[in-house]
C-alpha positions in Angstrom: -0.1 -0.1 0.1 2.8 2.3 0.9 4.6 1.7 -2.3 1.5 2.7 -4.2 1.3 6.0 -2.3 5.1 6.6 -3.0 4.4 6.0 -6.6 1.6 8.4 -6.6 3.7 11.1 -4.9 6.5 10.4 -7.3 4.1 10.9 -10.3 2.6 14.0 -8.8 6.2 15.4 -8.4 7.1 14.6 -12.0 4.0 16.3 -13.1 4.8 19.4 -11.2 8.3 19.4 -12.6 7.1 19.1 -16.2 4.6 21.9 -15.6 7.4 24.1 -14.4 9.5 23.2 -17.3 6.7 23.8 -19.8 6.2 27.2 -18.3 9.7 28.2 -19.5 8.6 27.7 -23.2 7.4 30.9 -24.8 5.5 31.6 -28.0 4.3 34.6 -29.7 1.3 35.0 -32.0 0.3 37.9 -34.0 -2.6 39.3 -35.9 -3.7 42.4 -37.8 -0.4 42.6 -39.7 1.6 42.5 -36.5 -0.4 45.3 -34.8 -1.6 42.8 -32.1 1.0 40.4 -30.5 0.2 37.9 -27.7 2.8 35.9 -25.8 2.0 32.6 -24.2 3.9 30.1 -22.1 3.9 26.3 -22.5 1.0 26.1 -19.8 -1.0 28.3 -22.2 -1.1 31.2 -19.9 -0.9 34.6 -21.6 2.1 36.4 -20.3 2.2 39.3 -22.5 0.2 41.4 -25.1 1.3 44.4 -27.3 -1.3 46.3 -29.0 -0.6 49.1 -31.6 -2.5 52.2 -30.6 -4.2 52.4 -33.9 -6.1 49.2 -33.1 -7.9 51.0 -30.2 -10.3 52.9 -32.4 -12.3 49.9 -33.3 -13.1 47.7 -30.5 -14.6 44.7 -32.5 -11.5 44.5 -34.6 -9.3 44.6 -31.6 -11.2 41.9 -29.9 -11.0 39.7 -33.1 -7.2 40.5 -33.5 -6.6 39.5 -29.9 -8.4 36.1 -30.4 -6.6 35.5 -33.7 -3.0 36.3 -32.1 -3.9 34.0 -29.3 -4.7 31.3 -31.7 -1.5 31.9 -33.6 0.5 31.7 -30.5 -1.1 28.4 -29.3 -0.6 26.9 -32.8 3.1 27.7 -32.7 3.3 26.5 -29.2 2.3 23.0 -30.0 5.4 22.2 -31.9 7.7 23.8 -29.3 5.9 21.8 -26.6 6.2 18.5 -28.5 10.0 19.1 -28.8 10.3 20.1 -25.1 8.3 17.0 -23.9 10.6 14.8 -26.1 13.7 16.5 -24.7 12.4 15.7 -21.1 12.2 12.0 -21.9 8.6 12.0 -23.4 6.0 10.1 -21.7 8.3 7.1 -21.1 9.5 8.6 -17.9 6.1 7.7 -16.4 6.4 4.0 -17.4 8.4 3.1 -14.3 5.6 4.4 -12.1 3.2 1.8 -13.1 4.2 -0.8 -10.6 
């Protein structure tokens, strides 16, 4: 029973480590010909946003551009995350926790 609890704790620790590592991966997406830029980390948290002042005159276009920039950043992030997970040993590192 205690070995299962230890395995669970080890898996939880590895998940926390992986989450921290993925947070270091950064991706930038843009829209509206580069007038709106959004930066996200590997946990898909938005960590930055740059908006050209000319975009503030039309709220609906700004909202649309923000959504597009976010989608662009997430799309670019997929490739970076796959590479990062592979560098960290992929999902194989969890095999030993199965018991």
